[in-house]
C-alpha positions, 0 to 999 in steps of 0.5 A: 500500499502506497504511503502518504508524504507524511508517513514517508516522511516520518519513516526517513526521519526515524530511520536517520535518527536511529542509534544503528544509523548513528553507528553505521556513520561513525564507522564510515567516517572513521574508515574514511577519515583514517584512509584520508588522513595523509592528504589532509595534513597535506592538501588542508581544506577539501571541496566535499559532495556528500549525494544522498546525504540525508542528516548530514551524519558524515558532511557535518563532521567534516565540515567541523574540521574545516572542509566545504560541503555540498549536501545532495539530498532528494528528500526534502525533509531529511535536507531541511534537518541537516541544514538546520542542524549544520546552522545550529553546530557550526555557525562559523561554517555555514557560508562554506556549505550549500544544500541541495534538494536534488538527485545525483541523476540531476547533479550536473544540471544544478552543480559546476564545480568539482570536488576532492571527495564525493561521499555516496553512502547508502544511495546507489541501492536506490537509484534505477541506473547505477552506472549512469550515477557513477558517471555523472560522479566521475565527471565532477570528481577531480583527478586523484580524487576519492569516492566513499560508497556505501551499500546495503550488503547482499550477504548480510541480508543473508545473514539477517534472514538466517540469524534475526528472522530464522527464515532459512528459505528467504535466506536461500533466496537472498543469494540471488535476489536483484531487489529488495522490498522497502516502504520507502523510494517507490518501494524497492531497492537494489542489491549488490555484492561487492564484485558487482559495484567493483565491475561498474567502477573499475572500467571508469578508472577507479581503484579500490583502496579499502573495503569494510563491512559495517554493523556486522553484529549490531542487529544481533547483539542486546544492549544488555550485554554491555555495561549500563550507558557504554552499548554505543561505546562498547558496540563501536569498538566491537564493529570497528574491529569486526569490520576490517577483519577479512573473515567477517566483513563481507557479511556487514549488513553494509559495505563501505568501498573507498575508491581513488579516481586515476 
């Protein structure tokens, strides 16, 4: 059943503000910052584009560090909240931030500058033509620039079907699924593996510099396992270690690819 715009806005905000979303954003920022740190020391200010920026959890972290940030978000309710947070939390950086209510497919029609870093987290799943989106991103990304891509992991879905839902049949089906159902974004999104997206990126001139699993365990762990008030900190430590471990990162709920453009 189709949901109303008000219901859609409520779902989007709830999803974006959930503790799991904060945990995912923190992990993605840490891995990306670690990779960029040598360049940040050398180059100073970066020009950053966040495609599908949501509430700007990652983009605002870079803005607070003194970088120029453009947030591109097609969902107006998320973009308004991100802009409000930016102006409240970082009033001195307001003139260095832009907020565009547009889709990545329309990016070239609304922006003329190019960027040192493009962040594309939990966005490519909802784009009908991912190759077109990557071509647009590639044209606005400077040579030797960086793309950080986070997407829902096909094999993380298999894990969730087995462990959280106890549904072996659906887990078997998930191995070959091309789409997943969602109450948002026209009711469906696209499922990928890291190999499938790497196969799209490499012909465009990208090298995969880092690959991480995000939220390997968080859906399956009760916060009561941690000392009172220590759930987020404990989960973050566990997830950061697991997300880099070759034997575990392949089954995270999300995959993060950090790519350099040749």
